[in-house]
All heavy atoms as TSV, in Angstrom:
chain	resi	resn	atom	element	x	y	z
A	1	MET	N	N	-16.250	32.749	-21.055
A	1	MET	CA	C	-17.428	33.577	-21.266
A	1	MET	C	C	-17.161	35.011	-20.832
A	1	MET	O	O	-17.510	35.940	-21.524
A	1	MET	CB	C	-18.594	32.971	-20.468
A	1	MET	CG	C	-19.895	33.714	-20.584
A	1	MET	SD	S	-20.501	33.539	-22.250
A	1	MET	CE	C	-21.659	34.833	-22.342
A	2	ALA	N	N	-16.532	35.178	-19.693
A	2	ALA	CA	C	-16.320	36.515	-19.142
A	2	ALA	C	C	-15.444	37.371	-20.062
A	2	ALA	O	O	-15.622	38.572	-20.139
A	2	ALA	CB	C	-15.676	36.409	-17.770
A	3	GLU	N	N	-14.516	36.741	-20.764
A	3	GLU	CA	C	-13.598	37.494	-21.613
A	3	GLU	C	C	-14.314	38.118	-22.811
A	3	GLU	O	O	-13.890	39.119	-23.342
A	3	GLU	CB	C	-12.467	36.592	-22.135
A	3	GLU	CG	C	-11.645	35.929	-21.043
A	3	GLU	CD	C	-12.316	34.694	-20.467
A	3	GLU	OE1	O	-12.993	33.974	-21.211
A	3	GLU	OE2	O	-12.182	34.464	-19.254
A	4	THR	N	N	-15.401	37.506	-23.264
A	4	THR	CA	C	-16.085	37.998	-24.449
A	4	THR	C	C	-17.029	39.154	-24.143
A	4	THR	O	O	-17.465	39.837	-25.059
A	4	THR	CB	C	-16.889	36.868	-25.125
A	4	THR	OG1	O	-17.871	36.399	-24.209
A	4	THR	CG2	C	-15.989	35.723	-25.548
A	5	LEU	N	N	-17.347	39.381	-22.872
A	5	LEU	CA	C	-18.251	40.462	-22.494
A	5	LEU	C	C	-17.448	41.706	-22.175
A	5	LEU	O	O	-16.513	41.659	-21.379
A	5	LEU	CB	C	-19.070	40.061	-21.263
A	5	LEU	CG	C	-19.986	38.865	-21.434
A	5	LEU	CD1	C	-20.579	38.480	-20.092
A	5	LEU	CD2	C	-21.085	39.165	-22.424
A	6	LYS	N	N	-17.807	42.820	-22.789
A	6	LYS	CA	C	-17.129	44.067	-22.474
A	6	LYS	C	C	-17.619	44.575	-21.129
A	6	LYS	O	O	-18.797	44.445	-20.801
A	6	LYS	CB	C	-17.404	45.110	-23.547
A	6	LYS	CG	C	-16.574	44.885	-24.781
A	6	LYS	CD	C	-16.576	46.083	-25.677
A	6	LYS	CE	C	-17.918	46.208	-26.351
A	6	LYS	NZ	N	-17.973	47.162	-27.421
A	7	LYS	N	N	-16.717	45.163	-20.370
A	7	LYS	CA	C	-17.080	45.672	-19.046
A	7	LYS	C	C	-18.174	46.723	-19.179
A	7	LYS	O	O	-18.074	47.629	-19.992
A	7	LYS	CB	C	-15.857	46.280	-18.378
A	7	LYS	CG	C	-16.139	46.737	-16.976
A	7	LYS	CD	C	-14.891	47.172	-16.262
A	7	LYS	CE	C	-15.273	47.604	-14.878
A	7	LYS	NZ	N	-14.166	47.663	-13.983
A	8	GLY	N	N	-19.233	46.559	-18.392
A	8	GLY	CA	C	-20.318	47.516	-18.392
A	8	GLY	C	C	-21.352	47.316	-19.482
A	8	GLY	O	O	-22.352	48.006	-19.529
A	9	SER	N	N	-21.117	46.345	-20.374
A	9	SER	CA	C	-22.090	46.109	-21.442
A	9	SER	C	C	-23.299	45.372	-20.884
A	9	SER	O	O	-23.193	44.623	-19.923
A	9	SER	CB	C	-21.458	45.312	-22.578
A	9	SER	OG	O	-21.102	44.023	-22.135
A	10	ARG	N	N	-24.434	45.599	-21.518
A	10	ARG	CA	C	-25.670	44.952	-21.086
A	10	ARG	C	C	-25.638	43.486	-21.499
A	10	ARG	O	O	-25.267	43.168	-22.621
A	10	ARG	CB	C	-26.859	45.660	-21.729
A	10	ARG	CG	C	-28.187	45.228	-21.166
A	10	ARG	CD	C	-29.284	46.105	-21.692
A	10	ARG	NE	N	-29.145	47.482	-21.237
A	10	ARG	CZ	C	-29.789	47.974	-20.183
A	10	ARG	NH1	N	-30.612	47.232	-19.497
A	10	ARG	NH2	N	-29.618	49.219	-19.822
A	11	VAL	N	N	-26.029	42.603	-20.587
A	11	VAL	CA	C	-26.030	41.173	-20.865
A	11	VAL	C	C	-27.482	40.712	-20.942
A	11	VAL	O	O	-28.217	40.819	-19.959
A	11	VAL	CB	C	-25.287	40.379	-19.761
A	11	VAL	CG1	C	-25.196	38.919	-20.128
A	11	VAL	CG2	C	-23.912	40.960	-19.523
A	12	THR	N	N	-27.898	40.231	-22.108
A	12	THR	CA	C	-29.290	39.818	-22.285
A	12	THR	C	C	-29.374	38.478	-22.992
A	12	THR	O	O	-28.397	37.989	-23.553
A	12	THR	CB	C	-30.070	40.855	-23.126
A	12	THR	OG1	O	-29.415	40.977	-24.394
A	12	THR	CG2	C	-30.129	42.204	-22.448
A	13	GLY	N	N	-30.560	37.916	-22.969
A	13	GLY	CA	C	-30.854	36.698	-23.734
A	13	GLY	C	C	-30.020	35.499	-23.352
A	13	GLY	O	O	-29.776	35.231	-22.168
A	14	ALA	N	N	-29.557	34.787	-24.365
A	14	ALA	CA	C	-28.814	33.542	-24.162
A	14	ALA	C	C	-27.502	33.791	-23.424
A	14	ALA	O	O	-27.088	32.974	-22.597
A	14	ALA	CB	C	-28.548	32.862	-25.494
A	15	ALA	N	N	-26.850	34.920	-23.717
A	15	ALA	CA	C	-25.586	35.232	-23.043
A	15	ALA	C	C	-25.806	35.385	-21.540
A	15	ALA	O	O	-24.999	34.936	-20.730
A	15	ALA	CB	C	-24.976	36.501	-23.622
A	16	ARG	N	N	-26.915	36.014	-21.158
A	16	ARG	CA	C	-27.233	36.205	-19.742
A	16	ARG	C	C	-27.500	34.860	-19.068
A	16	ARG	O	O	-27.049	34.614	-17.957
A	16	ARG	CB	C	-28.438	37.135	-19.598
A	16	ARG	CG	C	-28.739	37.521	-18.157
A	16	ARG	CD	C	-29.872	38.543	-18.113
A	16	ARG	NE	N	-30.142	38.994	-16.780
A	16	ARG	CZ	C	-29.589	40.052	-16.206
A	16	ARG	NH1	N	-28.720	40.778	-16.884
A	16	ARG	NH2	N	-29.889	40.390	-14.976
A	17	GLU	N	N	-28.250	33.998	-19.756
A	17	GLU	CA	C	-28.544	32.669	-19.195
A	17	GLU	C	C	-27.276	31.853	-19.020
A	17	GLU	O	O	-27.090	31.179	-18.014
A	17	GLU	CB	C	-29.532	31.931	-20.093
A	17	GLU	CG	C	-30.926	32.544	-20.072
A	17	GLU	CD	C	-31.853	31.948	-21.122
A	17	GLU	OE1	O	-31.530	30.877	-21.677
A	17	GLU	OE2	O	-32.896	32.566	-21.390
A	18	LYS	N	N	-26.374	31.927	-20.000
A	18	LYS	CA	C	-25.113	31.181	-19.921
A	18	LYS	C	C	-24.256	31.718	-18.777
A	18	LYS	O	O	-23.695	30.942	-18.001
A	18	LYS	CB	C	-24.354	31.287	-21.239
A	18	LYS	CG	C	-22.934	30.775	-21.166
A	18	LYS	CD	C	-22.642	29.777	-22.235
A	18	LYS	CE	C	-21.219	29.274	-22.242
A	18	LYS	NZ	N	-20.675	28.818	-21.003
A	19	LEU	N	N	-24.174	33.050	-18.671
A	19	LEU	CA	C	-23.390	33.655	-17.593
A	19	LEU	C	C	-23.969	33.267	-16.233
A	19	LEU	O	O	-23.235	32.902	-15.313
A	19	LEU	CB	C	-23.355	35.178	-17.745
A	19	LEU	CG	C	-22.595	35.937	-16.668
A	19	LEU	CD1	C	-21.128	35.507	-16.621
A	19	LEU	CD2	C	-22.696	37.436	-16.902
A	20	ALA	N	N	-25.296	33.312	-16.109
A	20	ALA	CA	C	-25.951	32.940	-14.847
A	20	ALA	C	C	-25.645	31.489	-14.486
A	20	ALA	O	O	-25.353	31.175	-13.335
A	20	ALA	CB	C	-27.454	33.164	-14.950
A	21	ALA	N	N	-25.680	30.604	-15.475
A	21	ALA	CA	C	-25.394	29.184	-15.229
A	21	ALA	C	C	-23.943	28.992	-14.794
A	21	ALA	O	O	-23.655	28.217	-13.866
A	21	ALA	CB	C	-25.685	28.363	-16.482
A	22	ASP	N	N	-23.025	29.706	-15.451
A	22	ASP	CA	C	-21.603	29.605	-15.086
A	22	ASP	C	C	-21.362	30.113	-13.667
A	22	ASP	O	O	-20.654	29.482	-12.880
A	22	ASP	CB	C	-20.738	30.419	-16.057
A	22	ASP	CG	C	-20.658	29.797	-17.443
A	22	ASP	OD1	O	-21.059	28.626	-17.597
A	22	ASP	OD2	O	-20.200	30.498	-18.372
A	23	LEU	N	N	-21.968	31.266	-13.345
A	23	LEU	CA	C	-21.803	31.826	-12.004
A	23	LEU	C	C	-22.387	30.894	-10.951
A	23	LEU	O	O	-21.785	30.687	-9.893
A	23	LEU	CB	C	-22.471	33.203	-11.919
A	23	LEU	CG	C	-21.814	34.325	-12.717
A	23	LEU	CD1	C	-22.671	35.580	-12.681
A	23	LEU	CD2	C	-20.419	34.619	-12.210
A	24	LYS	N	N	-23.557	30.333	-11.241
A	24	LYS	CA	C	-24.222	29.421	-10.304
A	24	LYS	C	C	-23.343	28.207	-10.027
A	24	LYS	O	O	-23.134	27.817	-8.885
A	24	LYS	CB	C	-25.570	28.972	-10.879
A	24	LYS	CG	C	-26.380	28.057	-9.989
A	24	LYS	CD	C	-27.693	27.713	-10.684
A	24	LYS	CE	C	-28.721	27.058	-9.820
A	24	LYS	NZ	N	-28.355	25.872	-9.128
A	25	LYS	N	N	-22.779	27.629	-11.086
A	25	LYS	CA	C	-21.931	26.438	-10.942
A	25	LYS	C	C	-20.703	26.753	-10.089
A	25	LYS	O	O	-20.361	26.004	-9.171
A	25	LYS	CB	C	-21.509	25.937	-12.328
A	25	LYS	CG	C	-20.726	24.642	-12.290
A	25	LYS	CD	C	-20.467	24.112	-13.678
A	25	LYS	CE	C	-19.468	24.995	-14.375
A	25	LYS	NZ	N	-18.984	24.496	-15.643
A	26	LYS	N	N	-20.063	27.891	-10.359
A	26	LYS	CA	C	-18.864	28.253	-9.609
A	26	LYS	C	C	-19.191	28.590	-8.156
A	26	LYS	O	O	-18.442	28.231	-7.248
A	26	LYS	CB	C	-18.151	29.427	-10.283
A	26	LYS	CG	C	-17.507	29.026	-11.596
A	26	LYS	CD	C	-16.866	30.202	-12.282
A	26	LYS	CE	C	-16.265	29.782	-13.606
A	26	LYS	NZ	N	-15.714	30.923	-14.349
A	27	TYR	N	N	-20.315	29.290	-7.938
A	27	TYR	CA	C	-20.719	29.651	-6.570
A	27	TYR	C	C	-21.053	28.388	-5.778
A	27	TYR	O	O	-20.649	28.252	-4.628
A	27	TYR	CB	C	-21.920	30.599	-6.607
A	27	TYR	CG	C	-22.318	31.102	-5.241
A	27	TYR	CD1	C	-21.605	32.118	-4.612
A	27	TYR	CD2	C	-23.414	30.567	-4.567
A	27	TYR	CE1	C	-21.970	32.579	-3.352
A	27	TYR	CE2	C	-23.784	31.028	-3.313
A	27	TYR	CZ	C	-23.048	32.033	-2.719
A	27	TYR	OH	O	-23.411	32.482	-1.466
A	28	ASP	N	N	-21.766	27.460	-6.399
A	28	ASP	CA	C	-22.121	26.209	-5.724
A	28	ASP	C	C	-20.895	25.372	-5.393
A	28	ASP	O	O	-20.912	24.584	-4.457
A	28	ASP	CB	C	-23.102	25.389	-6.571
A	28	ASP	CG	C	-24.514	25.966	-6.557
A	28	ASP	OD1	O	-24.829	26.767	-5.649
A	28	ASP	OD2	O	-25.296	25.619	-7.458
A	29	SER	N	N	-19.820	25.544	-6.165
A	29	SER	CA	C	-18.613	24.773	-5.875
A	29	SER	C	C	-17.668	25.519	-4.929
A	29	SER	O	O	-16.545	25.082	-4.715
A	29	SER	CB	C	-17.891	24.388	-7.163
A	29	SER	OG	O	-17.464	25.533	-7.851
A	30	GLY	N	N	-18.132	26.655	-4.360
A	30	GLY	CA	C	-17.377	27.287	-3.289
A	30	GLY	C	C	-16.820	28.676	-3.549
A	30	GLY	O	O	-16.285	29.294	-2.633
A	31	ALA	N	N	-16.910	29.180	-4.761
A	31	ALA	CA	C	-16.377	30.515	-5.045
A	31	ALA	C	C	-17.230	31.582	-4.362
A	31	ALA	O	O	-18.445	31.425	-4.240
A	31	ALA	CB	C	-16.351	30.760	-6.548
A	32	SER	N	N	-16.590	32.654	-3.924
A	32	SER	CA	C	-17.331	33.740	-3.278
A	32	SER	C	C	-17.896	34.700	-4.332
A	32	SER	O	O	-17.423	34.724	-5.474
A	32	SER	CB	C	-16.409	34.521	-2.341
A	32	SER	OG	O	-15.454	35.253	-3.093
A	33	ILE	N	N	-18.888	35.477	-3.940
A	33	ILE	CA	C	-19.459	36.467	-4.857
A	33	ILE	C	C	-18.378	37.469	-5.250
A	33	ILE	O	O	-18.257	37.843	-6.418
A	33	ILE	CB	C	-20.664	37.184	-4.222
A	33	ILE	CG1	C	-21.799	36.188	-3.997
A	33	ILE	CG2	C	-21.127	38.336	-5.114
A	33	ILE	CD1	C	-23.030	36.774	-3.319
A	34	ARG	N	N	-17.559	37.880	-4.292
A	34	ARG	CA	C	-16.491	38.847	-4.601
A	34	ARG	C	C	-15.489	38.272	-5.593
A	34	ARG	O	O	-15.036	38.976	-6.505
A	34	ARG	CB	C	-15.772	39.280	-3.330
A	34	ARG	CG	C	-16.651	40.125	-2.447
A	34	ARG	CD	C	-15.887	40.881	-1.387
A	34	ARG	NE	N	-16.808	41.495	-0.450
A	34	ARG	CZ	C	-17.494	42.590	-0.683
A	34	ARG	NH1	N	-17.377	43.198	-1.829
A	34	ARG	NH2	N	-18.307	43.082	0.224
A	35	ALA	N	N	-15.139	37.002	-5.439
A	35	ALA	CA	C	-14.195	36.369	-6.366
A	35	ALA	C	C	-14.806	36.288	-7.768
A	35	ALA	O	O	-14.125	36.528	-8.769
A	35	ALA	CB	C	-13.823	34.975	-5.873
A	36	LEU	N	N	-16.088	35.951	-7.841
A	36	LEU	CA	C	-16.760	35.872	-9.140
A	36	LEU	C	C	-16.856	37.254	-9.791
A	36	LEU	O	O	-16.689	37.388	-11.003
A	36	LEU	CB	C	-18.158	35.269	-8.982
A	36	LEU	CG	C	-18.193	33.800	-8.556
A	36	LEU	CD1	C	-19.615	33.370	-8.239
A	36	LEU	CD2	C	-17.592	32.917	-9.631
A	37	ALA	N	N	-17.103	38.284	-8.991
A	37	ALA	CA	C	-17.180	39.642	-9.514
A	37	ALA	C	C	-15.820	40.051	-10.092
A	37	ALA	O	O	-15.744	40.614	-11.185
A	37	ALA	CB	C	-17.603	40.602	-8.417
A	38	GLU	N	N	-14.760	39.741	-9.372
A	38	GLU	CA	C	-13.400	40.053	-9.829
A	38	GLU	C	C	-13.097	39.318	-11.128
A	38	GLU	O	O	-12.569	39.892	-12.084
A	38	GLU	CB	C	-12.408	39.640	-8.734
A	38	GLU	CG	C	-10.979	39.932	-9.049
A	38	GLU	CD	C	-10.607	41.383	-8.834
A	38	GLU	OE1	O	-11.276	42.070	-8.042
A	38	GLU	OE2	O	-9.648	41.833	-9.483
A	39	GLU	N	N	-13.434	38.048	-11.178
A	39	GLU	CA	C	-13.148	37.200	-12.336
A	39	GLU	C	C	-13.888	37.668	-13.586
A	39	GLU	O	O	-13.340	37.642	-14.687
A	39	GLU	CB	C	-13.561	35.762	-11.997
A	39	GLU	CG	C	-13.333	34.761	-13.094
A	39	GLU	CD	C	-13.841	33.385	-12.704
A	39	GLU	OE1	O	-13.671	32.990	-11.541
A	39	GLU	OE2	O	-14.402	32.721	-13.576
A	40	THR	N	N	-15.129	38.108	-13.428
A	40	THR	CA	C	-15.930	38.501	-14.581
A	40	THR	C	C	-15.812	39.981	-14.912
A	40	THR	O	O	-16.303	40.414	-15.955
A	40	THR	CB	C	-17.426	38.183	-14.352
A	40	THR	OG1	O	-17.872	38.867	-13.179
A	40	THR	CG2	C	-17.652	36.697	-14.199
A	41	GLY	N	N	-15.197	40.762	-14.022
A	41	GLY	CA	C	-15.100	42.196	-14.260
A	41	GLY	C	C	-16.419	42.914	-14.024
A	41	GLY	O	O	-16.635	44.010	-14.527
A	42	ARG	N	N	-17.295	42.289	-13.260
A	42	ARG	CA	C	-18.604	42.873	-12.945
A	42	ARG	C	C	-18.638	43.272	-11.481
A	42	ARG	O	O	-17.778	42.889	-10.702
A	42	ARG	CB	C	-19.713	41.845	-13.215
A	42	ARG	CG	C	-19.854	41.474	-14.654
A	42	ARG	CD	C	-20.448	42.630	-15.391
A	42	ARG	NE	N	-20.461	42.406	-16.821
A	42	ARG	CZ	C	-21.262	43.078	-17.640
A	42	ARG	NH1	N	-22.104	43.971	-17.176
A	42	ARG	NH2	N	-21.207	42.859	-18.919
A	43	SER	N	N	-19.666	44.014	-11.101
A	43	SER	CA	C	-19.782	44.453	-9.714
A	43	SER	C	C	-20.318	43.328	-8.834
A	43	SER	O	O	-20.931	42.377	-9.320
A	43	SER	CB	C	-20.723	45.657	-9.611
A	43	SER	OG	O	-22.057	45.256	-9.867
A	44	TYR	N	N	-20.093	43.491	-7.527
A	44	TYR	CA	C	-20.626	42.558	-6.549
A	44	TYR	C	C	-22.146	42.470	-6.697
A	44	TYR	O	O	-22.723	41.391	-6.700
A	44	TYR	CB	C	-20.253	43.035	-5.143
A	44	TYR	CG	C	-20.803	42.192	-4.028
A	44	TYR	CD1	C	-20.037	41.183	-3.459
A	44	TYR	CD2	C	-22.083	42.408	-3.540
A	44	TYR	CE1	C	-20.544	40.408	-2.423
A	44	TYR	CE2	C	-22.591	41.631	-2.512
A	44	TYR	CZ	C	-21.819	40.637	-1.962
A	44	TYR	OH	O	-22.326	39.873	-0.955
A	45	GLY	N	N	-22.795	43.626	-6.832
A	45	GLY	CA	C	-24.256	43.682	-6.946
A	45	GLY	C	C	-24.778	42.953	-8.166
A	45	GLY	O	O	-25.801	42.271	-8.114
A	46	PHE	N	N	-24.067	43.078	-9.296
A	46	PHE	CA	C	-24.468	42.393	-10.524
A	46	PHE	C	C	-24.424	40.879	-10.319
A	46	PHE	O	O	-25.373	40.165	-10.649
A	46	PHE	CB	C	-23.549	42.804	-11.681
A	46	PHE	CG	C	-23.847	42.076	-12.966
A	46	PHE	CD1	C	-24.814	42.548	-13.829
A	46	PHE	CD2	C	-23.167	40.917	-13.299
A	46	PHE	CE1	C	-25.103	41.885	-15.018
A	46	PHE	CE2	C	-23.442	40.241	-14.480
A	46	PHE	CZ	C	-24.414	40.728	-15.334
A	47	VAL	N	N	-23.313	40.395	-9.767
A	47	VAL	CA	C	-23.155	38.948	-9.548
A	47	VAL	C	C	-24.204	38.456	-8.550
A	47	VAL	O	O	-24.829	37.411	-8.756
A	47	VAL	CB	C	-21.724	38.614	-9.063
A	47	VAL	CG1	C	-21.601	37.152	-8.682
A	47	VAL	CG2	C	-20.712	38.970	-10.138
A	48	HIS	N	N	-24.427	39.215	-7.480
A	48	HIS	CA	C	-25.426	38.848	-6.471
A	48	HIS	C	C	-26.808	38.730	-7.114
A	48	HIS	O	O	-27.538	37.763	-6.883
A	48	HIS	CB	C	-25.424	39.916	-5.372
A	48	HIS	CG	C	-26.286	39.597	-4.202
A	48	HIS	ND1	N	-27.649	39.789	-4.203
A	48	HIS	CD2	C	-25.983	39.096	-2.981
A	48	HIS	CE1	C	-28.148	39.420	-3.043
A	48	HIS	NE2	N	-27.152	38.995	-2.278
A	49	ARG	N	N	-27.160	39.692	-7.959
A	49	ARG	CA	C	-28.474	39.689	-8.630
A	49	ARG	C	C	-28.591	38.504	-9.585
A	49	ARG	O	O	-29.621	37.835	-9.638
A	49	ARG	CB	C	-28.688	41.007	-9.383
A	49	ARG	CG	C	-30.097	41.148	-9.948
A	49	ARG	CD	C	-30.351	42.504	-10.571
A	49	ARG	NE	N	-29.415	43.462	-10.134
A	49	ARG	CZ	C	-28.424	44.105	-10.808
A	49	ARG	NH1	N	-28.243	44.036	-11.844
A	49	ARG	NH2	N	-27.571	44.907	-10.390
A	50	MET	N	N	-27.527	38.218	-10.330
A	50	MET	CA	C	-27.561	37.081	-11.262
A	50	MET	C	C	-27.760	35.767	-10.505
A	50	MET	O	O	-28.523	34.905	-10.936
A	50	MET	CB	C	-26.255	37.006	-12.066
A	50	MET	CG	C	-26.066	38.139	-13.036
A	50	MET	SD	S	-27.199	38.078	-14.419
A	50	MET	CE	C	-26.494	36.763	-15.357
A	51	LEU	N	N	-27.075	35.613	-9.380
A	51	LEU	CA	C	-27.219	34.398	-8.581
A	51	LEU	C	C	-28.640	34.289	-8.022
A	51	LEU	O	O	-29.241	33.217	-8.053
A	51	LEU	CB	C	-26.196	34.368	-7.446
A	51	LEU	CG	C	-24.746	34.173	-7.872
A	51	LEU	CD1	C	-23.815	34.384	-6.691
A	51	LEU	CD2	C	-24.532	32.808	-8.487
A	52	SER	N	N	-29.167	35.396	-7.529
A	52	SER	CA	C	-30.525	35.393	-6.979
A	52	SER	C	C	-31.544	35.044	-8.057
A	52	SER	O	O	-32.463	34.261	-7.826
A	52	SER	CB	C	-30.861	36.761	-6.385
A	52	SER	OG	O	-30.026	37.020	-5.292
A	53	GLU	N	N	-31.373	35.619	-9.245
A	53	GLU	CA	C	-32.285	35.343	-10.363
A	53	GLU	C	C	-32.238	33.878	-10.780
A	53	GLU	O	O	-33.234	33.334	-11.232
A	53	GLU	CB	C	-31.933	36.209	-11.569
A	53	GLU	CG	C	-32.341	37.648	-11.429
A	53	GLU	CD	C	-31.879	38.502	-12.607
A	53	GLU	OE1	O	-31.358	37.944	-13.600
A	53	GLU	OE2	O	-32.037	39.727	-12.527
A	54	SER	N	N	-31.071	33.255	-10.636
A	54	SER	CA	C	-30.951	31.862	-11.062
A	54	SER	C	C	-31.329	30.874	-9.957
A	54	SER	O	O	-31.166	29.668	-10.111
A	54	SER	CB	C	-29.551	31.572	-11.597
A	54	SER	OG	O	-28.586	31.782	-10.610
A	55	GLY	N	N	-31.841	31.383	-8.835
A	55	GLY	CA	C	-32.386	30.517	-7.794
A	55	GLY	C	C	-31.388	29.938	-6.813
A	55	GLY	O	O	-31.698	28.978	-6.107
A	56	VAL	N	N	-30.202	30.508	-6.736
A	56	VAL	CA	C	-29.189	30.011	-5.813
A	56	VAL	C	C	-29.556	30.407	-4.384
A	56	VAL	O	O	-30.024	31.515	-4.137
A	56	VAL	CB	C	-27.803	30.611	-6.165
A	56	VAL	CG1	C	-26.764	30.248	-5.133
A	56	VAL	CG2	C	-27.372	30.163	-7.525
A	57	THR	N	N	-29.341	29.489	-3.434
A	57	THR	CA	C	-29.476	29.825	-2.015
A	57	THR	C	C	-28.145	30.405	-1.588
A	57	THR	O	O	-27.126	29.711	-1.591
A	57	THR	CB	C	-29.793	28.569	-1.180
A	57	THR	OG1	O	-30.993	27.999	-1.671
A	57	THR	CG2	C	-29.932	28.919	0.283
A	58	LEU	N	N	-28.146	31.696	-1.263
A	58	LEU	CA	C	-26.898	32.372	-0.925
A	58	LEU	C	C	-26.409	31.949	0.454
A	58	LEU	O	O	-27.196	31.743	1.368
A	58	LEU	CB	C	-27.093	33.887	-0.992
A	58	LEU	CG	C	-27.479	34.412	-2.370
A	58	LEU	CD1	C	-27.820	35.892	-2.293
A	58	LEU	CD2	C	-26.366	34.188	-3.367
A	59	ARG	N	N	-25.080	31.822	0.576
A	59	ARG	CA	C	-24.478	31.440	1.850
A	59	ARG	C	C	-24.433	32.626	2.792
A	59	ARG	O	O	-24.466	33.772	2.376
A	59	ARG	CB	C	-23.042	30.951	1.605
A	59	ARG	CG	C	-22.963	29.695	0.769
A	59	ARG	CD	C	-21.546	29.146	0.747
A	59	ARG	NE	N	-20.589	30.016	0.074
A	59	ARG	CZ	C	-20.262	29.915	-1.206
A	59	ARG	NH1	N	-20.818	29.002	-1.959
A	59	ARG	NH2	N	-19.383	30.743	-1.739
A	60	GLY	N	N	-24.289	32.322	4.069
A	60	GLY	CA	C	-24.127	33.373	5.073
A	60	GLY	C	C	-22.759	34.005	4.955
A	60	GLY	O	O	-21.895	33.542	4.208
A	61	ARG	N	N	-22.529	35.036	5.749
A	61	ARG	CA	C	-21.283	35.775	5.663
A	61	ARG	C	C	-20.108	35.066	6.323
A	61	ARG	O	O	-18.964	35.429	6.085
A	61	ARG	CB	C	-21.460	37.149	6.290
A	61	ARG	CG	C	-22.345	38.038	5.468
A	61	ARG	CD	C	-22.624	39.342	6.156
A	61	ARG	NE	N	-21.416	39.961	6.668
A	61	ARG	CZ	C	-20.892	41.086	6.216
A	61	ARG	NH1	N	-21.471	41.712	5.235
A	61	ARG	NH2	N	-19.814	41.585	6.750
A	62	GLY	N	N	-20.370	34.095	7.190
A	62	GLY	CA	C	-19.266	33.384	7.828
A	62	GLY	C	C	-18.657	34.187	8.959
A	62	GLY	O	O	-19.302	35.036	9.557
A	63	GLY	N	N	-17.411	33.918	9.257
A	63	GLY	CA	C	-16.736	34.627	10.338
A	63	GLY	C	C	-16.962	33.937	11.671
A	63	GLY	O	O	-17.470	32.821	11.747
A	64	ALA	N	N	-16.578	34.618	12.735
A	64	ALA	CA	C	-16.699	34.053	14.072
A	64	ALA	C	C	-18.169	33.877	14.445
A	64	ALA	O	O	-19.008	34.694	14.105
A	64	ALA	CB	C	-16.017	34.964	15.079
A	65	THR	N	N	-18.436	32.809	15.140
A	65	THR	CA	C	-19.802	32.560	15.591
A	65	THR	C	C	-19.852	32.683	17.105
A	65	THR	O	O	-18.864	32.440	17.796
A	65	THR	CB	C	-20.286	31.154	15.187
A	65	THR	OG1	O	-19.377	30.202	15.714
A	65	THR	CG2	C	-20.363	31.024	13.687
A	66	ARG	N	N	-20.985	33.049	17.614
A	66	ARG	CA	C	-21.149	33.167	19.053
A	66	ARG	C	C	-21.759	31.889	19.582
A	66	ARG	O	O	-22.546	31.248	18.915
A	66	ARG	CB	C	-22.072	34.329	19.386
A	66	ARG	CG	C	-21.499	35.649	18.959
A	66	ARG	CD	C	-22.510	36.745	19.145
A	66	ARG	NE	N	-22.003	37.952	18.544
A	66	ARG	CZ	C	-21.734	39.049	19.233
A	66	ARG	NH1	N	-21.931	39.099	20.518
A	66	ARG	NH2	N	-21.271	40.108	18.617
A	67	GLY	N	N	-21.406	31.537	20.762
A	67	GLY	CA	C	-21.970	30.326	21.352
A	67	GLY	C	C	-20.920	29.562	22.135
A	67	GLY	O	O	-19.785	30.009	22.278
A	68	LYS	N	N	-21.308	28.397	22.621
A	68	LYS	CA	C	-20.393	27.590	23.418
A	68	LYS	C	C	-19.286	27.034	22.549
A	68	LYS	O	O	-19.494	26.658	21.421
A	68	LYS	CB	C	-21.142	26.416	24.027
A	68	LYS	CG	C	-21.973	26.771	25.212
A	68	LYS	CD	C	-22.197	25.504	25.987
A	68	LYS	CE	C	-23.616	25.339	26.386
A	68	LYS	NZ	N	-23.861	24.082	27.040
A	69	LYS	N	N	-18.104	26.957	23.151
A	69	LYS	CA	C	-16.998	26.308	22.463
A	69	LYS	C	C	-17.178	24.806	22.581
A	69	LYS	O	O	-17.702	24.303	23.551
A	69	LYS	CB	C	-15.671	26.720	23.091
A	69	LYS	CG	C	-15.419	28.193	22.945
A	69	LYS	CD	C	-13.994	28.515	23.260
A	69	LYS	CE	C	-13.842	29.979	23.280
A	69	LYS	NZ	N	-13.113	30.699	22.537
A	70	ALA	N	N	-16.737	24.071	21.597
A	70	ALA	CA	C	-16.946	22.626	21.547
A	70	ALA	C	C	-16.235	21.913	22.704
A	70	ALA	O	O	-16.794	21.050	23.361
A	70	ALA	CB	C	-16.466	22.065	20.217
A	71	ALA	N	N	-14.974	22.273	22.953
A	71	ALA	CA	C	-14.213	21.607	24.017
A	71	ALA	C	C	-13.791	22.646	25.047
A	71	ALA	O	O	-12.615	22.969	25.185
A	71	ALA	CB	C	-13.002	20.904	23.421
A	72	SER	N	N	-14.733	23.168	25.811
A	72	SER	CA	C	-14.415	24.267	26.724
A	72	SER	C	C	-13.716	23.812	28.007
A	72	SER	O	O	-12.864	24.502	28.512
A	72	SER	CB	C	-15.681	25.059	27.068
A	72	SER	OG	O	-16.637	24.214	27.632
A	73	THR	N	N	-14.043	22.661	28.555
A	73	THR	CA	C	-13.402	22.279	29.806
A	73	THR	C	C	-12.869	20.887	29.796
A	73	THR	O	O	-13.302	19.947	29.365
A	73	THR	CB	C	-14.379	22.401	30.998
A	73	THR	OG1	O	-15.175	23.533	30.839
A	73	THR	CG2	C	-13.591	22.542	32.259
């Protein structure tokens, strides 16, 4: 799908719904927003908006967490 869309072109109608469904499926299976943006040739913001519009619960940023270590002593 991504190959058929020209970079920067407006995505509407059925093409937009298909792209949103594809992005949602890939994001739910673990792909990051940045990876999806790179793959589709779209911006991070575009992919983020498409995921939000399609009702995806976005993951947190990850990284180090604060709190007690599991096996401290």
